[in-house]
C-alpha angles and dihedrals in degrees: 000000000000114000118236115249108259113230119193109211111200103190128136096204107084095202093055092042092051092048090051092045093051092050093047092049092049089055100051099267128122111228123200117191127217121175096202144006095275093053090045091052091052090053092048092048089053100043129357111237123224091231139358127226102201126190115219096218112055135151109261113359112027123234088253092056092046093050090052091048094050092045091054093050114088091216096055104026093099097052112108112242124201115192117220109207142161087204106102096173117120096233090054092049090050091047089054092050091045089053088060104269114146093210142348135224120204117217129270094047134164123248089239092055092047093050093044092053093046092049090048094055091044090052090045089056091055110112119269109252097210107081105176118117112248129203131195117175107312093342122101126182124190109192095187093057092031090231134143125194134186113204089340095309117116117247125198117224130170122253096260092043089051092055091045092050092045091053093047092047092051088057104037122184091013119120115231123194119225088251092054091049091050089052096046103034105026096034101195103045098160092123101023119103123225087238087072089067091056092052093051092046089052090049091047093052091049091050092049093051109192088003089064088081088074090067102078131192111224104205113243092358112063136248140323139176117231136183089216108049117196 
């Protein structure tokens, strides 16, 4: 029997947490509730969840601080994180993505939106089927070992950036629009904004250091990876 995906819900308001939990259970997911960062850490230490729904405003450590902490820990860095926030402002959304969140949901949200976004990050986490090592210029990516190197030196990239880089490297020199990247990398992009692509490209370039120059912005068209950057 297939196990239900375990979703850690980090939310300090019991009424909201219960509403989320009921909807998740009704749709074949296994919710686990934690009211703050300490309780969430205990749950993570016991059993790794398949995804984390993380409220921005929490007692003690904020959702932003927790996202940064879990992204910097080797054991938890690959777990998809969705930020729950009543902050709809663009800078706050970008701050959440920069902290390591894979996506964000602004309150109030519909059950359908919540479930679609959770399923999207769970699908995104599914292993990449194409296992051959790819090389573009000084960049090498080994999907089987989940490793990236620039001129032979290992480079650390996040899980979404890894999938984005893998897709670009499999189609070098070709320009991809943000919409195409959402289709190919994110899969179910029904609720994901094109701005999300820009944030992940920025994060990818920063992680690659000098190798980030190979990921080019084509004005008005999208992005490409090239062995001969301008």
